C-alpha positions in Angstrom: -19.3 -39.0 11.4 -16.5 -36.5 12.0 -16.9 -33.4 10.2 -13.8 -31.1 10.0 -15.8 -28.1 9.1 -17.3 -27.5 12.6 -14.9 -25.6 14.7 -15.1 -24.9 18.4 -12.4 -22.8 20.0 -10.5 -23.2 16.7 -10.4 -27.0 17.0 -11.8 -29.7 15.0 -12.3 -33.4 16.0 -9.6 -34.4 13.5 -7.1 -31.9 15.0 -7.8 -33.0 18.5 -7.4 -36.7 17.7 -4.2 -36.0 15.7 -2.8 -33.8 18.5 -3.5 -36.6 21.0 -1.8 -39.2 18.9 1.2 -37.0 18.0 1.8 -36.0 21.6 1.5 -39.7 22.8 -1.2 -38.6 25.2 -3.3 -41.3 26.8 -6.7 -41.7 25.2 -9.3 -41.2 28.0 -13.0 -41.0 28.0 -12.7 -37.2 28.4 -10.6 -37.0 25.1 -13.1 -39.1 23.3 -16.0 -37.1 24.5 -14.3 -33.9 23.6 -14.0 -35.3 20.0 -17.6 -36.3 20.0 -18.6 -32.9 21.3 -17.0 -31.3 18.2 -19.0 -33.3 15.7 -22.3 -32.3 14.2 -24.2 -35.5 14.3 -23.0 -37.3 17.4 -24.9 -37.1 20.7 -23.1 -39.9 22.6 -20.5 -40.3 25.3 -18.5 -42.8 27.0 -17.5 -43.3 30.7 -14.0 -44.0 31.7 -15.1 -47.3 33.2 -16.7 -48.4 30.0 -13.7 -47.4 28.0 -11.4 -49.4 30.3 -13.6 -52.5 29.8 -13.4 -52.1 26.0 -9.6 -51.7 26.1 -9.3 -55.0 28.0 -11.0 -56.9 25.1 -8.4 -58.9 23.0 -7.6 -57.0 19.8 -6.2 -57.7 16.4 -3.4 -55.7 14.8 -2.7 -55.4 11.2 0.3 -53.3 10.4 -0.6 -52.8 6.7 -4.2 -52.7 5.4 -3.3 -53.1 1.7 -5.4 -55.3 -0.7 -3.2 -58.4 0.0 -3.8 -58.1 3.7 -7.5 -57.4 3.5 -8.0 -60.5 1.3 -5.8 -62.8 3.6 -7.4 -65.8 5.3 -6.5 -64.4 8.8 -8.1 -61.0 8.1 -11.3 -62.5 6.6 -11.7 -65.0 9.4 -11.1 -62.3 12.0 -12.9 -59.3 10.5 -15.0 -60.5 7.7 -15.2 -60.1 4.0 -14.1 -56.8 2.3 -16.9 -54.9 0.7 -16.5 -52.5 -2.2 -18.7 -49.8 -0.6 -17.2 -46.8 1.1 -17.4 -46.7 4.9 -18.2 -43.7 6.9 -15.1 -42.0 8.4 -15.0 -41.7 12.1 -13.5 -42.8 15.3 -13.5 -46.5 15.9 -12.7 -48.1 19.2 
């Protein structure tokens, strides 16, 4: 879970991720590992090779995750059912 309260060198994982996105920087294993390093409860890392393997996997894109989309047949068949419980915020690859 990303916690915005822990700051290292005046950065938070949220700010680092937003800065990467806003500046259209490539997402590398180094960036992801830097984000993980700024969190309180994460002690994992990813190699560049593993990230590249993950990025080759076919992906689904949904432009709008409103209630209509999340209850659509395509979404449910691809992702699964929608639950009413809240999910943990974080970085999902």
